[in-house]
C-alpha positions in Angstrom: 0.1 -0.1 0.1 1.1 3.2 -1.0 0.8 6.5 0.9 1.2 9.4 -1.0 1.6 13.2 0.9 -0.5 15.2 -1.6 -0.9 18.3 0.4 2.9 18.9 0.4 2.6 19.2 -3.0 0.1 22.1 -2.5 1.3 25.8 -3.3 2.8 27.3 0.0 0.1 29.8 0.2 -2.9 26.8 0.3 -0.6 25.3 3.4 -0.4 28.8 5.0 -4.2 29.1 4.9 -4.3 25.5 6.3 -2.0 26.1 8.8 -3.8 29.4 10.2 -6.4 27.2 11.2 -3.7 25.7 14.2 -3.0 26.8 17.0 0.3 28.1 17.0 2.5 24.9 18.8 0.7 22.6 16.4 1.3 24.7 13.4 5.2 25.1 14.6 5.3 20.9 14.8 4.6 20.6 11.1 7.8 21.8 10.2 9.5 18.2 11.1 7.2 16.9 8.0 10.1 17.8 5.6 12.1 20.5 4.3 9.2 22.2 2.4 7.5 22.8 6.2 10.0 23.4 8.3 9.7 28.1 8.1 6.4 27.2 6.4 4.6 28.6 10.1 6.4 31.5 9.9 4.6 32.9 6.8 0.6 32.0 8.3 -1.3 34.7 8.1 -2.8 34.7 12.1 -0.6 34.3 14.9 -2.4 33.8 18.3 -0.3 33.5 21.8 -2.2 33.1 25.0 -1.1 31.5 28.6 -1.6 28.4 27.8 1.5 28.0 25.7 3.4 29.1 29.0 1.9 26.5 31.1 4.3 24.2 32.4 7.7 25.7 31.1 10.2 26.2 32.7 12.7 29.4 33.9 14.7 28.3 30.4 11.7 27.6 28.3 10.0 30.8 29.1 12.7 32.2 28.2 12.8 30.5 24.7 9.6 31.2 24.5 10.0 35.0 24.4 12.8 34.8 22.1 10.6 32.7 19.5 7.5 35.3 19.6 10.6 37.4 18.9 11.6 35.6 15.9 8.7 34.9 14.5 7.2 38.4 14.7 10.3 39.8 12.6 11.1 37.1 10.4 12.3 37.8 7.0 10.1 36.4 4.7 7.4 38.4 6.4 3.8 38.4 5.2 1.5 40.6 5.6 -1.0 39.6 8.7 -4.5 39.3 8.9 -4.6 39.0 13.0 -2.3 39.3 15.9 -3.8 37.9 19.0 -2.6 37.8 22.3 -5.0 36.2 24.6 -5.9 35.3 28.0 -3.5 37.1 30.4 -0.5 37.4 28.3 1.1 40.1 29.9 4.5 42.3 29.9 5.4 40.2 33.4 5.4 36.7 34.0 7.0 35.7 36.7 10.9 37.1 36.2 10.2 37.5 32.3 9.3 40.6 30.9 7.8 40.4 27.4 8.1 43.3 25.4 4.6 43.9 24.4 4.8 46.9 22.9 7.9 45.6 20.7 5.4 42.5 19.4 2.7 44.9 19.0 5.2 47.3 16.9 6.0 44.5 15.0 2.4 43.1 13.8 1.4 46.7 12.6 5.1 46.8 10.9 3.4 43.4 9.1 0.2 45.3 7.9 -1.7 43.5 10.4 -5.7 44.2 10.1 -7.0 42.9 13.3 -5.1 43.0 16.8 -7.2 41.7 19.5 -5.5 42.3 23.0 -6.4 40.7 26.6 -3.7 41.9 28.8 -3.2 41.5 32.4 -0.7 43.0 34.9 0.1 46.3 32.8 0.1 48.4 36.0 -1.8 51.8 36.6 -1.0 53.2 33.4 -0.3 51.1 30.5 1.0 53.1 27.3 0.5 51.0 24.6 2.5 52.3 21.5 1.7 55.8 19.6 1.6 53.8 15.8 -1.3 51.2 17.5 -3.0 54.3 17.2 -2.2 56.1 13.6 -1.9 52.5 12.1 -3.5 52.8 8.8 -4.3 48.3 7.8 -6.4 48.5 11.3 -9.9 47.7 10.5 -10.6 45.5 13.8 -9.3 46.8 17.5 -10.4 44.5 20.3 -8.9 45.7 23.6 -9.5 44.1 27.1 -6.2 46.1 29.5 -7.9 45.1 32.5 -7.6 47.3 35.3 -5.3 49.6 33.8 -5.6 53.2 32.0 -4.8 53.7 28.7 -3.5 57.1 27.2 -4.2 58.0 23.5 -2.0 59.8 22.0 -3.0 63.3 20.3 -1.5 62.5 16.8 -4.5 59.4 16.7 -5.8 58.3 13.7 -7.2 55.4 12.7 -8.7 56.0 9.0 -10.0 52.1 8.0 -10.7 51.5 12.1 -14.5 49.6 11.4 -14.7 48.1 14.7 -13.6 48.8 17.8 -14.3 46.6 21.0 -14.0 47.7 24.5 -14.1 45.0 26.9 -14.3 44.7 31.1 -12.1 47.2 32.7 -10.4 49.2 29.9 -10.2 53.3 31.5 -9.2 55.7 29.5 -7.3 58.8 30.9 -8.3 62.4 30.6 -9.8 63.2 26.4 -8.6 59.8 25.1 -11.7 58.1 24.3 -13.1 61.5 22.9 -9.7 62.0 20.7 -9.8 57.9 19.5 -13.6 57.9 18.5 -13.4 61.2 17.0 -10.5 60.2 14.8 -11.9 56.7 13.5 -13.8 58.1 10.9 -15.3 54.8 9.4 -15.8 53.8 12.9 
């Protein structure tokens, strides 16, 4: 009985589309299938990280995770992103580890992301999201849950293509930030 691997013969963009439906951990595991699959996971258009990826990791492995995320978002053969999600409590600080969430957001924006979904915890009293988040022209959907933190929107905010803005739970805006944000989203 001969078994053929027909999926490996699909064009890269189709295999990437298939991988985009898998959790990131499973997508990375496909890299051992063959050389055709080795770095294919780095070209997926939806990237989602959540706290379950950190469950059971040793101190050293959390550093490896952080380096992997940095590498994945800055991969040389970058394709545009449809969606970037940080969910379920991935935050700036996990134990002794500082995740550079702002740099991850900036890298996603640099790749022309259309949807950003952030669920951030343990950010402190005032968290400054990267100013470029509020001036990104590719962004169509912004979902933000920054539980218990005050968000400051820069004065130069302008999200010309934003159609969906979802603010959940304890998002608090400082001063005129919410007015400044909404008034500079003409399509919203």
